[in-house]
N, C-alpha and C positions, 0 to 999 in steps of 0.2 A: 291800738287795735291791730291785731294780726290780720293776715289774709283771711277773709270770711270762710271760704270753702275749705281751706287747710285746717282752720280751727273748729270746724263743725263736721263736715263729711270726712275729712282726713282723720280726725280723732275717732270718729265712729268706726272707720275702716280698721284702724290700728287696734281698737278694742275688740274687734270681731264680735259684734252684737248679733246674736241669733235667737235668743229667747226673750220672753217678756220680762223675766227676772233680770237679764243682762241689761235691757233697756232701762229698767227701773233703777238699777244701781248707777248706770251712767247718768241718768236724769238727776239723781240725788247729788252726784258729783258736780254737775253743772249748776244745780241750785245752790250748793255750798259755795262755789266760786262766785256766783252772782251776788249772794248775800255779802260776801267778803268785799267785793268791789264796791257795792252800794254803801257799805259802812265806811270804807276808806274815802269815798267821795261825799260822805255825809248827806246822802239822799235816801237813807233807809228810814222808812216810816214805821215807828214802833207802835203808835196808837192806830189801830186798825178800825176804830169807830169812824164812820163816814170817810172811809179810805179814799174814795174817788175824789174827794175834795182836798185831801191832804197829800196824796201821792205826788211824787216829783218826777217820775220817769217820763210821763207824757209831756212834761214841760222842758225836757232836754232840748237845747237849741244848737244851731250851727256854731255859735260862738263858744258854747261849752265844749263841743268836739274839738274846735281849734285850740282851745286852752289845754285840753286833756283828752286824748283819744280813748281813754277808758270809758267815756260816755258811750262811744260807739260799741264797745264790747258789751256794755249792759244791755243795749237794745238787741244785739246779735244773740246773746245768750238767752235772753227772754224769749225770742222767737224760736231758738233751737230747743228750748225746754218744751214748748208746745208741740214741736215736730216729733220729739222723742215720745211724748205722751200718745201721739197719733200712731206711731209705729208699734208701741206697746199694746195699744187697743186693737190694732189690726191683727196682731198675733192671737190675742184672746178671742177675737171675732171668728177666727178660723175654726175654733173649737165650738164656740157658742155664738152663732150669729144673732144680731139684735138690731132692730130698727132704731132704738134709742142710742145705741153706740154709733150708728151711722150718722145720726144728727149731731152727736157729741164730736165726732171727727170733723164734720163741716164747721162747727163752731170754733174748734181749735185752729183749723186752717185760717179762718177769718181773723182770729186773734194774732196768729203768727204773721199773717200778711200785713196787718196793721202796724206791728212793730218793725217789720222789714221795710215797709214804705217810710216809716219814720226814720229809719237808719239811712235810707237813700237821701232823704231831705237834708240831714245834718252833714253828710259827707259829699254834698254836691260840689264843693270846692276842694276836694281831696286831690293833692298833687300827684299821687301815685295812681295812674289810670288803671293799672292792672288790679289794684285793690278795689277800686271803684267798680270795675267790670265784674269782679267776683261777687260783689254785693248785689249787683243787678241780676246776675245769674241765680244767686241764692233766692232772691225775691221772685224771679221768673219761675223757678221750680215750685215755689209755694202757690203762685197764681195759676200755673198750669195744673197742679194737682187739685186745687179747688175747682177749676173749670171742669176737670174730668168728673169729679164727684157730682157736679151739677149738670153734666152732659152738655156743656157749652163747648162744642168741638172747635169752633173757629178761634176762640180765645186760647184754648189749649194748644192748638196748632201753632199759633203765633208765639206763645210763650216758650214752648219747648223748642221751636225752631231757632229762635234767637239764642236760647240757652245752649243748644247744640253747637251752633256756629261760634259762639263766644268761647266755649270750652276747647274747641279745635284750635281757635286762634291762641288761646292762653297756653295750650300745650306746645305750640310752635314757637311762641315769642316770650313767654314769661319765664325768666330764669329764677329757679328756686334752689336755694342752697341745700335744703334737706334732701337726703338720698331717697329716691322714690317718691318725692313730693308731687311731681307732675303726673304720676300715674293715677292720682285721684281724679283727674279730669276725664280720662278714658273710662275709669270705673263708673263715674256718675253717668256718662253717656250710655254705657252698656247696661247698667243696672236700673237706672231711673228714667232716662229720657227716651231711649229707643222703644221700649215696650209701650210707653204712654203715647208717644208720637205716632207709632204705627197704628195703635188703636184709634186715635183721633182722626188720622187720615182715612182709615177704613170706614169710620162712622159718618164722616162728612160726605154728603152726596156729591159735592163738587170736586172731591179729591179721591180718585180711584187708584192713583199710583201709590206704591209703597216704597219707592226708591228714596230712602230717607236722606241720603246725602244731598242729592239734588233738590228734593222737596223742601228740606230745611233751609237751604240757601234761597230758594225761591220765596218761601213764606216769611222769611225774616224781614221782608219789606212790606208786610201787610198793614202795619201801623194800627193793628186792632187794639193793642194795649199800649197806652202812651208812655208809661214810666220806663218801659224797656227799650224804647226807641234810641235813647242815648248810647246803648250798647252797640247798635249797628253803626252809629256815627264814629265811635271810638275805633271800631274794627276797620271801617272804610278809610279812616285817616291814615292807618298804618299799613294795612294789607287788605285791599278790597276783594281779593280772590276768595276769602273765606265767607263772603256774603253774596257772591255772584254765582248764579246758576251756570253750570258748565254748558257752553254752546255745543261742545262736541257731544256731550251726553244728550242734549236736547235734540240735536240733529241726527243722532245715531238711530238707525232703523232697527228696531227690535224684532226678534223672531216672534211670530204669532202662532206658529204651529210646529209640532214635532211629529216625526214619523218613526215608529219603532215596531219592528216585526210586521205584523199585519194590522197594526192599530195606528190611529192618528188621534191627536188631542190638541185642542186650542189652548193657548196660554193667555190668560186674562190679566194676570198680575205682571206689571212692568218690572217689579223688583225681581220676581222669579225669572223672568225673561233675561234680565241683565245678568243674574247669577249663572244661568245656564250658558249664556254667551261667553262669560268670563271663563267658565270651566272648559268650554270647547276650545277657547283660545289657548288656555294653558295646556290642554291635551295635545295640541299641535306641536308644542315645544318639548314634549317628552322624547328623550333619546334612550334607547334600550341599553346602551353602554354606560349611561350616566344614571346611577341609582338616585342621586339627589334630585334629578329633574322630575321624579315622580311626585315628590312631596307637595309642591305648589298645586299641581293638578288635582291630587287627592283632596287637598284642603279646599279647593274651589268647589269640587263636587259635594263635599260635606256641607259647605256653606249653602249651596243651592238646595240640598236636601233639607237642611234646617229651616231655611226661609220658606220652602214650600209646605213643610209640616206646620209651621206657625200660621201660614195662610189657611191651611185646612182647619186648624183648631179655631181660628178666628171666625170663619164663615161656616155656620152650622146649617142654616136653612137654605137649601138650594135645590134646584130641580135635578132629576135623575141624570140628564145629559151632562150637566156641569159637574156633578159628582163623579161620573164615569171619566170625564176628561182629567179630573184631578188625580184619580187613582192610576190612570194610564201614565200620566206625567210622573207620578211617584215611582212607578215601576221603571220608567225610562231613566230617571236619575239614579235609582238604586242599581240598575243593571250596569250603567256606565261606570259607576263608582266601583262595583265589585269586580268587573272585568279588568279595570285598571289596576286594582289591588292584586289580582292574579298575575298580571303582567309584571308588576313590581317584584313579586315573590319569585317568579320565574327568572328574572334577571339576577336576583340575589342567588338563586340556585345555580345558575351558570357560573357565577363568580366563585362560589364555594367549590364546585366540581373542578374548575380549572386549577384551583390551588391544590386540590387533592391529587390531580393528575401530574403535577410537577415531579421530575425525576429526583429532585433533592428532598422530597417529602418523605419523612420516616413513617414507619407503620403506625406509630402513635399519633402522628399528625393526621394521617389518612383516616384513622378511626375517629378522631375528633371532628374532622370535616364531615365524615359520614353521619355523625350524630346531628350536626347542624343541618345537613341536607335532609335528613329524615324529618326534622322539625318543620322545615320549610315545606316539604311535600305534604305533611299533615295539614298545614295551614292552607295550602292550595286546594286540596281535596275538600276541606271544610268550606272554603269560599265557593267552590263549584256547587256544593250542596245548597248553600244559601241562594245562589243564582237560580237553581232548579226550583226552589221554594217560592220564588217571586210570583205574584199573581200575573196570569197571562202567559207565563213561559210554557206551562203544560199544554196550552192550546196550539203551540207551534211544534209540530212533530219533528221537523228537521232540526230545529234548535235543541229540542229535548234529546234527540238521538245523538247529536254532536256533543252535547254536554255530558251525556252518559259515556261516550267514547273518551272524552277528555278525562273524566273521573277514573275510568279504567286504566288509561294510559299513565296517569300520575300515581295511581295506587300501585301499579306494577313497578313503576320506577322506585317507589319507596321500598318495596320488597327487594328489588335488585340492589339497593344501597345496603340493606342489611345482609344480603347475600355476599357482597364484596367484603364486608367486615368478617364474616365467618370464613371466607376463602383465604383472607390474609392470615387469619389465626390458625389455619391448617385443619379446620373442622369441616372436612369435605362432605360428610354425611348430612350434616345440618344444611350446608350450602346447597346440596343437591335437592333437599326438600324445599328450600326457599325458591330456587329457580323453577322448580316444577309449579309451585304456587303462582309465581310471577307469570309463567306461561299460561296457566289457566285463567288468570285475571285479564291478561291482555287479549286473550281470545274473545272476551266479551265485547271488545271494541269493534264497532261497525265503521262504516265509511263516514268521514267527517264532511258533511255537506255544507255546513255553515262556515263562512270565512271569518275567522276571528282576527282582530287587529294584533299588531306587534309580532313577537316571535312565538306565539302560541302554535302548537304542533298542527301540521297538515297531514293529509293522507300519506304523503311521501315519508314524513317523519314516523308515522305510525307503522308503515311497512318495514322501514329500516330497523325500528326498535324490535319488532317481532323477530326479524332475522338475527339480531344480536342476542336475543334471549335463546333462540334455537341453538346458536353457536355455543353460548355459555352452557346450555344444558348438556350438549355432547361432551364438552371439555370437562365439566365437573363430574359427569357420570364416569368417565374414565378414571379421573383422579380418586373418586370415592371407591370404585372397585379395586383399584391398585392399593389404596390405603387399607381397605378391609383385608385384602389378602396378605399384605405384608404385616399387618397388625396381628393377624391370627398366627402367623409363623414366628414372628419376632417376640411376641409377648410370652411365649413358652420358655424362652431363655432369658437369663439375666446378663446384663451388660458386664458385670464384674467377672463373669465366667468366660466372656468372649471379648476381651479388650481389643483384639485385633480385627474385629468385625464392625461394620456399620449397620446398626439395626434401624430399619425404617419403620417408624411408628409416629403416632401423634404425640405432641408434647406431654399430654396427660398420661398416656400409656407408657411413655419412656420413663417418666418419673416413678411410676409404679414398679418398674422392672429394672432398677439400677442394681439393687441387691435384694436377697430374700429377707423380708421383714417379719414374716410370720412362720412359726415352726409348729407343725401339726404333731401332736402326741397321740399315738394309737394304742389303746389298751390291749393287753394280751392275757392269756390264762395264767392263774396264780401258781398252781402246783409245778408245772414244768420249770418255771423260773426258780422256785425255791430248791428244787432238786438239782438243777444245774449249779446253783451257788454252793450248796452243801457238798456236792461232788468235788469241787475244787479244794475243799479243806479236809477231806478224809484220805488217809494214807493206808493202803493195804500192803502187808509184808508179803514177800515171795515165799513159796513152799519150801525151797531148799534152805533158805536162811532160817526158817522156823525149826526144822529138824536138827540143824546144827546147834542151835541155841539150846534145845531141849537136852541133847546129849551132853553138852558142856556142863549144864547145871547138874546132871546126874553124877558125873565124875567128881564134881566139887563136893557133893554130899557124901560120897564114899570116903574121901580123904578126911573129912571131919570125923567120921565114925572111927577111923583108925587112930586118931590123935590121943584122946583122953582115956579111952578104954582099950588101948592096944595090948595091954597085958592079957586082956581077956579075949583077944581076937584069935584068928587062925594061926 
């Protein structure tokens, strides 16, 4: 027999079972393997008539397991088959709830528990204590789930507490060759144990705490369920710290109340109090120059937020004062988380701007850094809007006014980042329009009366930023005017006609006026054109030449008359 948890929950996790059909297919695979093993051990009952008298599984003994560990595999797979049917039925019940299906689930838990207990009996002398401990955990999970369905909270608390401590111990000490094999321990804790244990602790009138880590170690010694007691003995023999409640945590004085803005709220959940204290502790370790130092603090506030929301979902019926305390506490956690996220983004923005300000940075690099800065500024303004939407923020006029000023400040910074990009590209007219918009935006900022943590801007920063915008406005106004004048004069001439001159214009205008690329053809009247063309091909003789030619032709005619008939002439 392999390790019980690896061959059951581990196989489930690898198969990624999410639908009823997936569970059904996996159950059929388990059933096929079970039949094959039973046939090989010759304990398969073909004749099902009076099956209870003929079946051999219930008669498997400790000696059988010592001779062949596949007997343990049969009992484990038989219990696993019932648990898969339960998971399949739960998914179907989410669509079509049914009392009969609830009773069916309870009956399957009983059957699975019977086979799991039988497994514990035959492996009582198992030499590998880690394998035996996994079998106890598997059985404890079945017992705890059955107790939850029966609303027997004390049994559920003991079973899940021992299972939780055992899995933490196995994760630390059990060496598994398969890659990622130990991760199934934490997955079982997160997916199966913690939600059920938190529910059981909340329902038990004697257990108001929801500090699962300390509560599980404390309740692991309850001895409510006898068959899981050996698990505590195995753990205590090797590392008792996993079943010992922390004295430091027990003696730690938890915060009972928080103050935020003009509101105060009482913290009734010890788990929420611990999470808030952890987040506050991590917040003190944040360094503005170290971006990585923000991550643990942000994660701590997220955990506190998740824990508090789970607490709110769990407790539905409460009086108005308690409900108000919980909503104030929810706003308090959200506010601290969002403000810390703004601080993180501002630190990232400072780092990006410092890279762009380096002398070695090319225009291309500066433009890329400007894009990054714009994205960060959009995130900052979006987070500020989330803070403004939190319940209770609107009731504090000073805080609301300061948040509005922050939003205007960073919105103007975003416009100025785009302005710098146009300025570098030589598009002074667009840059002028942007700096005017930035000036109008920053004028909406009023005095910042709330003192924000970290490097968030103060009134001094706001005044200095307004002066920088005014200076940029004057500078770019001159550049835009000069560019317009030079552009009007220079764009009338072509560079090819004036190679000895430096024509000042924007890059786009310069490209358009390197050489004339367009020739305009102007139509003219038809007749004058034809007359001019014809005139070039007509030759008129001079008057003197004409009279000379006529006289010469007459003399020639007279000579011809004298030739033939000269005898009859004068």
